[in-house]
C-alpha positions in Angstrom: 11.3 -17.2 -25.7 9.2 -16.4 -28.0 6.9 -19.5 -27.0 6.7 -17.8 -23.2 6.2 -14.4 -24.7 2.8 -15.9 -26.5 1.9 -17.9 -23.5 2.6 -14.5 -21.4 0.0 -12.0 -24.1 -2.1 -15.0 -24.2 -3.3 -13.7 -20.6 -4.4 -10.6 -21.2 -7.7 -12.0 -23.5 -8.9 -13.0 -19.9 -11.0 -10.1 -18.3 -10.3 -11.7 -14.8 -6.3 -11.0 -15.6 -6.3 -7.5 -17.6 -8.4 -6.1 -14.7 -5.8 -7.6 -12.3 -3.3 -6.2 -14.0 -4.4 -2.7 -14.4 -5.1 -1.7 -10.9 -2.2 -3.5 -9.8 0.1 -1.2 -11.8 -2.3 1.7 -11.1 -1.4 0.1 -7.1 2.5 0.1 -7.8 2.6 3.6 -8.9 1.2 5.6 -6.2 1.8 3.2 -3.2 5.8 3.8 -3.4 5.3 7.3 -4.2 3.1 7.7 -0.5 5.9 5.0 0.8 8.7 7.2 0.5 7.4 10.3 2.2 6.4 7.8 5.2 9.5 6.1 5.5 11.8 9.4 5.6 9.2 10.5 8.1 9.7 7.2 9.9 6.5 6.5 9.8 6.4 3.0 7.8 4.4 1.2 10.3 1.8 3.1 9.6 0.9 1.2 6.8 0.9 -2.0 8.7 -1.6 -0.8 11.4 -3.9 0.3 8.8 -3.9 -2.3 6.6 -5.6 -4.1 9.6 -8.2 -1.6 10.2 -9.0 -1.7 6.4 -9.6 -5.3 7.0 -12.1 -4.9 9.9 -13.8 -2.3 7.6 -13.9 -4.3 4.1 -15.5 -7.5 7.2 -17.8 -5.1 8.2 -19.2 -4.2 4.5 -19.3 -8.2 3.7 -21.7 -8.7 6.4 -23.8 -5.4 5.9 -23.6 -6.9 2.8 -22.6 -3.4 1.4 -19.4 -2.5 -0.9 -16.6 -3.1 1.2 -14.3 -1.5 -0.4 -15.6 2.0 1.0 -16.0 0.5 4.7 -12.3 -0.1 4.3 -11.2 3.3 2.5 -13.8 5.1 5.4 -12.6 2.8 8.7 -8.7 3.2 7.6 -8.9 7.1 7.2 -10.8 7.6 10.5 -8.2 5.3 12.6 -5.4 6.9 10.4 -5.9 10.5 11.5 -6.9 9.3 15.2 -2.9 8.1 15.1 -1.8 10.8 13.7 -4.2 13.0 16.4 -2.8 11.0 19.3 0.8 11.6 18.2 0.1 15.3 17.6 -1.1 15.9 21.0 1.8 13.3 23.0 -0.9 10.7 24.1 0.6 7.7 22.4 3.5 7.0 20.7 2.8 5.9 16.9 4.3 2.1 17.9 2.1 2.6 21.1 -1.6 3.2 19.0 0.1 0.9 15.8 0.0 -2.0 18.1 -3.3 -1.5 19.9 -4.9 -1.3 16.4 -3.6 -4.2 14.9 -4.5 -6.2 18.1 -7.6 -4.7 17.9 -8.8 -4.8 14.1 -7.2 -8.3 13.9 -9.8 -9.4 17.4 -12.3 -8.0 16.5 -12.5 -9.2 13.0 -11.6 -12.9 14.0 -14.6 -12.8 16.1 -17.4 -11.3 13.3 -15.7 -14.5 11.1 -16.1 -16.2 14.0 -20.0 -15.6 14.8 -21.3 -14.1 11.9 -19.5 -15.0 8.9 -18.3 -12.8 6.4 -19.2 -14.3 3.4 -15.2 -14.1 2.5 -12.3 -16.5 3.7 -10.0 -14.8 6.7 -7.3 -15.8 4.6 -8.4 -14.0 1.1 -8.3 -11.4 3.4 -5.0 -11.6 5.0 -3.0 -12.5 1.2 -5.1 -10.5 -1.1 -7.6 -12.4 -3.9 -6.0 -10.5 -7.2 -7.8 -12.7 -9.9 -11.5 -10.9 -7.9 -10.9 -7.2 -8.4 -14.2 -6.4 -10.5 -14.8 -2.9 -12.7 -15.5 -1.1 -10.7 -12.9 -1.7 -8.1 -10.3 -0.9 -10.9 -12.1 2.5 -12.1 -12.3 3.6 -8.0 -8.5 2.5 -7.7 -7.9 4.3 -11.3 -9.9 8.1 -9.9 -8.2 8.0 -6.0 -5.0 7.4 -7.8 -5.5 10.2 -9.8 -6.3 12.3 -6.9 -3.4 11.9 -4.3 -0.7 11.6 -7.8 -2.1 15.4 -8.3 -1.8 16.4 -4.2 1.6 14.5 -4.4 2.9 17.3 -7.4 1.2 19.5 -6.3 1.9 19.9 -3.0 5.9 18.5 -3.5 7.9 20.8 -1.6 5.3 21.5 1.2 5.6 17.3 1.6 9.1 17.1 1.6 10.2 19.9 3.6 7.7 18.5 6.1 8.9 15.1 6.2 12.9 16.1 6.4 12.1 18.8 9.2 9.2 19.6 10.4 10.5 22.8 12.4 12.3 24.4 9.4 8.8 23.6 7.4 7.0 25.8 10.0 9.0 28.8 9.6 9.0 28.3 6.1 5.3 29.0 7.1 3.8 25.7 6.1 1.6 24.2 7.8 2.7 20.9 8.6 -0.1 19.5 10.6 -2.2 19.9 7.8 0.5 18.0 5.5 1.1 15.4 8.0 -3.0 15.0 8.7 -2.8 14.5 4.5 -0.2 12.1 4.3 -1.9 10.1 6.8 -5.2 10.3 4.5 -3.2 9.4 1.7 -1.4 6.1 2.8 -4.4 5.3 4.4 -6.7 5.5 0.8 -3.9 3.7 -0.5 -3.5 0.7 2.3 -7.4 0.2 1.9 -7.2 0.2 -2.3 -4.7 -2.3 -2.3 -6.2 -5.1 0.2 -7.7 -7.5 -2.6 -4.5 -7.1 -4.4 -1.7 -7.9 -1.9 -4.3 -8.7 1.0 -3.6 -7.1 4.8 -0.7 -9.1 5.8 1.3 -8.4 3.0 0.3 -4.4 1.7 3.2 -2.7 3.6 5.4 -4.7 1.1 4.0 -2.5 -1.8 4.8 0.8 -0.2 7.5 0.1 1.7 10.1 -2.6 -0.2 10.5 -0.8 -3.5 11.5 2.9 -1.5 14.1 -0.1 0.5 15.2 -1.2 -2.7 15.7 2.5 -4.6 17.7 3.8 -1.4 20.0 1.3 -1.7 21.6 2.9 -4.5 22.6 6.9 -3.1 20.5 8.7 -5.2 18.6 11.8 -4.6 15.1 12.1 -3.3 13.5 12.8 -6.3 15.0 9.7 -8.3 14.8 7.7 -5.7 10.9 8.2 -6.2 11.7 7.5 -9.8 13.3 4.3 -9.3 10.9 3.3 -6.1 7.8 3.5 -8.5 9.6 1.7 -11.2 10.5 -1.1 -9.4 7.1 -1.6 -7.6 6.0 -2.0 -11.4 8.0 -4.4 -12.3 8.2 -6.7 -9.4 4.3 -6.5 -9.6 4.0 -7.6 -13.1 7.0 -10.7 -12.5 5.2 -11.1 -9.2 1.6 -11.2 -11.1 2.9 -13.3 -13.9 4.9 -15.8 -11.9 2.0 -16.7 -9.9 0.2 -17.2 -12.9 2.2 -19.8 -14.4 3.4 -21.1 -10.9 -0.3 -21.9 -9.8 0.6 -19.4 -6.4 -1.0 -16.8 -4.6 -0.7 -13.6 -6.0 0.0 -11.4 -3.5 2.8 -13.4 -2.0 4.8 -14.4 -5.3 4.4 -10.0 -5.7 5.8 -10.0 -2.3 8.7 -12.4 -2.5 9.4 -11.0 -6.4 10.1 -7.2 -4.5 12.1 -8.9 -1.7 14.1 -10.2 -4.1 14.7 -6.8 -6.0 15.4 -5.7 -2.4 18.4 -8.5 -1.7 19.5 -7.5 -5.6 20.0 -4.0 -4.9 21.5 -4.7 -1.2 24.4 -7.0 -3.4 24.8 -4.8 -5.9 25.5 -1.5 -3.9 27.1 -3.2 -1.1 30.7 -2.1 -1.7 29.3 1.1 -1.8 28.2 1.4 1.5 
């Protein structure tokens, strides 16, 4: 046991692992923080749709030899807002918008890769490459996360009322449209900055799986929020360490650990159903 702890501790002497650990931990906190609101709102599919848009934005950034993450964030926000606008105006149902978004983004990304080349493999974009996270990305993730956490803390009651009952929230004087659009922006940003960590195809798991696990314990909303963040952080740590020693992709391993925690939570609470 001591030898294992020594080996794990020794990993932090490598700069790339330390950056991956810090960036991953920060995202493991903010992803379920936003994800729980999206689950209650029955809008969890947004993260999947926006993740494909973020992939396209990153691809465009790579082609232009610019900052890929920036393009991923901007395009994710724009499309996320467009999807929400379609919902508010009853132009398209969110499910339809998300399918169109996923198909369009992946198709265009594939064409760009084939005809122009992206400088990074499609596999890297789809499944993540956490060990290539640079110092600038860590600071960007930290800065954005501070803004997101501050917004949620300061507007927690308004967000809570909106996701549970928009009509009641409106009668209380809450501008539900502003809250909904803000949630979409927050979710879009979290997804975009998570691509390198977990990958475009798996990023939804970072936002949704810990939340689904915490809901099995039948706690209050706030306690579920805290538990989902705890499970998310533990899952990321275990997945990151396991991926290193097993020499397997980090994003996929983190997702599998998260799924294991969900199944374990389901079993532990089965009698309480």
